[in-house]
N, C-alpha and C positions, 0 to 999 in steps of 0.2 A: 695338474691337480697336486695339492700339498698334503694329501691324506697320509702318505707314507713318510713324510719328512719328520725327523725327530724334533721334539720340542726345543732342544737347545739350538739346533740349526735354524729353526724358524725365528728364534729370538735374535740370533746373529744377523739374519736377513733384515729384520725390522730395525735392529741397531744400526746397520749400515745405511738404511734408507733415512733414518732420523738424523744421523750424523751428516749425511750428504745435504739434507735440507737445511741444516743449521750452518754449514760451511759455504753453501752456494751464494748467499747474499754478500758474503765478505769479499767476493771477487770484485764487485763493483763499488765497494765501500772504501773509505779511507783506511790506511794501514792500522790506525788505532782500533779498528773494529775487529781485527784478527783475534785479539785476546777475548773479546766477548763471544765471537763465534766458536772459538775453540773450547771455551768453558761450557757453553751451552751444549755443544756436541758431546763433550766428554761426560757431562752430568747426565745427559739423556742415555748415553751408552751404558753407563754404570747402573742406572736405574732400570734398564731393560734387560741386561744380560743376566743369565743364571749363574749364581755363585754357589760354591767356589769354582773358580776357573784355574786349573792347574794348582799352583801353590798359593794363589791369591784368594783370600777369603772375602766375604761380604764386609766384614768389619774393616779390613785393610783398605779395600776399594772405597768404601764410603768415607772412612776417615781421611784418606788421601784427597778425595774430591772436595770434602768440606774444607780442608786446610787450604787447598788451591783457590776455592771460591772466596774464602776470607781474605787471602792474600791479594786476589784480584780486586776486591772491594777497596783495599787500601792503595794498590799500585796502579789502578786505572786513572789515567789523566787525559783521556780522549774527550771527544765531544759528548756531553751529557745526553743529547737527544738520541745517539746511537744505542744507548743502553736500553731504551724502550723497545727496540726491535727484538732483542733476544731475551729480555727480562721475563716475559710470561712463560716461555718454554723452560728456562732454567729454574724458575720457581716451581713449576709443576713437577719437574724431574727431581728436585730436591725434596719436595713433599712426598713423592712416591718412595724415594730412597729413605726418608725418615721413617715412614711406615714400615718398610721392609727391615730396617735396622732394629726398630723397637720390637718387631715380631720375631725375628729370626736370630739375631746375634745373641749368643749365650752370655750368661753372667760369668764374671763381672765386667767383661769388655763392653757390654751394652751400656753400662753406666758411664763410660767414657765416650764412646762413639755416638750415642744418641744425643747427648747435649751438644757435641761438636757439630753434628749435622743440623740440629735444631738452631744453633747459633748462625749457621750459614744461611738458613731460610730467613731468620729474623733480620739479619744484618744485610741481606742482599739489597734492599732499597737504598742503603747508604752509597752504593755504587753510583746512583744518580744524584741523591740529595747532597752528597759531599762536594760535588763539582758543579751543580747547577747554580748559576749566579743569583737566582731568585729564592733559593732554599737556604735555610739556616738550621740552627740547632733544634728549634721547635718542630720544623718540618721533618727533620731526621728522626726525632723521637716519635712523632705521630706516625710516620711511615713504618717504623719498627714495631710499634704497638699494633698497627693493622696487620702486619705480617705475622704477629704472634698468634692471631686467631686461627688461621689455617694450619699453622705449625702445631697448635694444641689439638686441633681436630685430627691431624695425621697421627699424632702421638696417641690420642685416645683410641683411634681405630687399631693402631698397632698393638696397644695394650690389650684391647678386647680380643683380638684374634690370637694374641699370645696366650691369653687365659684359656681360650677354647682349645688351642693346641696342647697346652699343659694338661687340661682336663681329659682330653682324648688320650694322650699318652699315659696318664695315670690310670684311666679306665682299661687300657690295653694291658698295663702291668697287672692290675687286679684280676683281669680275665685270665691272663696266663698263670698267675699264681693260683687262682681257683682251679684251673685245669690241672696244674701239677698236683694240687692237694687232692683233687678227685681221683687222679691216677694213683696217687699214694694210698688213698682210702681203699680203692679197689684191690690193689696189691695186698694191702694189709688184711682186708676183710675176707677176701675170697681165696687168693693164692696161699696166704699164710694158714688159713683154716685147713685147706686140703693138705698142705705140706706137713702141718702138725699131725694130722691123722696118719699120714704115711710114716712119719718118724715113730709115732707111738705104736703102730702096728709092727714095725720092724723091731722095736724094743721088746714088745710082747713076744714076738717069735723067738728072740734070743733066749728068753728066760723060760719058755715053754718046753718042757722035756717030754711030755706025754703026747704031744700033738702028732697025729698020723698024717699020711699023705693027703687025705681028704681035707683036713684042717689047713694044711699048708697050701693046698690048691685054692681053698676059699680065701685064705689070707692074701695070696698073690692076686686073686681076682679083685679083692677090695682095694689093694694098693694100686692095681692097674686103673680101676675106675676113678680113684681119687687123683691119680696122676693125670688122667685124661681131662678131668674137670679143672685141674690147675692149669693145664695147657690151654684149655678153652678160655679161661679167664685171662691168661697172658695174651692170647691171640686177640681177644676183644680189646684189651688195653692198648696193644700195639696198633690195632686198627684205628682206635680213637686218636692216637698220636699222629698217625699218618694222614688222617682225614682232617686234621685241625686246620690246615691251610686252605682247604676247600670249603670250609663253612663260612657263612656270613659273619660279620663282626658282631660280637655279643651273643651268638648262638651257642647254647650249652653243648658240651660233648655228648655224643649219642650213647651214653652208658645205660645199661639195662637197669630198670627200677623194679625192685622186689616189693613184696607186701606181706601182710599177715596171712593171706591165703596160701603163701608159699611155705609157711612154717611146718606143716605136716611133712613135706618132702625134706626140709632141712633136718628136722628131728629124726626122721627115718634114716637119713644118711649118718647122722651122729650115732644113732643106736647101733647101726651095723658095724661101726668101727670102735665102739667103746664097750667096756665091761659093765658100766653102770646101767641101771634100769632107768629109762627115760620115759616120763609121762607128760603128755601135752594136754592142756586144758584150754581149748579154744572155744569161746562162747559163740553161739549162733549169731549171725548177722553183724559181728564186730568187724569182720574184714570188709574193707571198702568204706568205712565211716570216716577215715582220715584222708587228708590230701595225699597225692602220690608221693610227695617228698617225705611227709610224715610217716607214711606206710613203709617206705624204704628205710627210713631211719629206725623205726621199730624193728624191722627185720634185721638190720645190722647190729642192733643192741643184742638180740638173741644170738646171732652168729658170733659176735665177739665174746659173749658170756660163755657159750658152749666151747669155744676155742680155749678160753682161759681155764675152764674145767679140765680140759685135756692136758693143758700145760702144767697147771699148778695144783690140781686136785685129782690125780689119777686114781686115788684110793676111794673116791666117792662111790657109794653103792647105789644112790638114787639121785636123779636130777628131775626137778619139777619145773616145767615151762608153762606159764600162764599168760593168757591174753584175753582181756575182757573189760567190762565197764566197771567203774567205781561208783560210789554212792552219789557223787556230784557229776556223774555222766561223763567223766574223762575216761580215756582209754589207758589201761594199765597193762604193761608188759613186764614180766618178771621171770628170772631164772634163778632157782635156788638149789643148792646141793647139800648133802649131809656128810661132807668130808670131815667135819669135826673141827674144833678150834685150833688143833695143832697141825693142821694140814700144811704140807711142805709147799714152799713158794716155788719149787722147781729149781732146776739148775741152769736154765737158759738165762743168759745175760742180755741186757738191752731190751728194747721194746718198751711197753708200758704206756704208749701214747694212744692206744685204741680207745679206751673208755674216756680219756681226757678229750680226745677229738669228738667222740660221740656226745659227750656232755655239752660241748659248745654247740653242736648241731641241734640237740634237744632244746637247749636254752633259746636258741634263735627261733625255734618254732613255738616258744611260749610254754614249754614243758619243763620237767625236772628229771634228773637222773642221779640215783644214789646207789652206792655199793658198800657193803660192809657185812660184819657177822650177823647171822640170822639163825636163831634157834641153835641147831647143832651143826652149823655149816656156814655157808656164805650165800648172799643173795644180791643180785643186781635188779633194781626196780626202776622202771621208767614210766613216767606219767606224761601223756600228751593230750592237750585239749582237743575236743571234737564237738561238732554240733550235736544237739540232742536228736535222738531218733524219734521221728514223728509217726 
């Protein structure tokens, strides 16, 4: 049984069998047939073997065989009838080799090796017509034109398979890029949110002079809970990365999707760690009207907006979170504060990609996202299309 034999070893076995079959008839043939037998055996071997083999690449092996075949066309002076015995096998091997070259040899070498291999296929009939007493120029041209048809077919098959390989490779690159972006979004949206709260709590504790033991204990408890939530988000992200190789191709990472129904818990956590008064206005039955991806995007808009309030508007006294229907039945999600037009932008350097990335996601869902001054503060407003409620 050959079930446990490696594929490369199987190919070597078939290569040996094919070469032996090509060389065997030369034993009883005239000496001039040795060149034909060796060329057929060599071409079959190169077309069957897996490349690269050692330091020899497919381009080098195919180019060398093509040059030797062209040289044999010119240098063979034996009996023309002997050519017919090995001609079909060498032709098929060259066609297979041409397809493999067109499909697998990288640019720009394919532009050299493929035409060379194709020329070996097209000019192979000249090995017979150049030496046959009844054949002349017309017969040689006609035979070369006939050989052009299978060569074009092999080239077409190779180009088609090469395009499929390129598309598959491009899709894998896009999938990996999307996975990296998803991980980056999770780190930014959830871990950064909790870490920002921890930093602000620590800063508040440093400037608070009248806080007693109970206040400090409550502060430490809030910091502990925020740290545990950040660790949970990190664990989920690491688990996603570790399980990436075990998922089927094209399967999205198993990240948790949040929604509008999770806003009360989010606002409650923000209220417990912020000095501002936070009010949530969540209309009845608005949760669940969007797709899962749109709901998750809306949740992340609120999360990013509240995180920005912590970072850039710590003096805000009131934050209003709204989620409901508009007059045209779209779903509106907004976060507004009253920090005033002169609110500090904060001292933290870097970042700034959260709303930009969310804007791209909202646009991809057919919605819009805008952020700017509003009344006596700042507002982030997101509109997402949703089917009408029946």
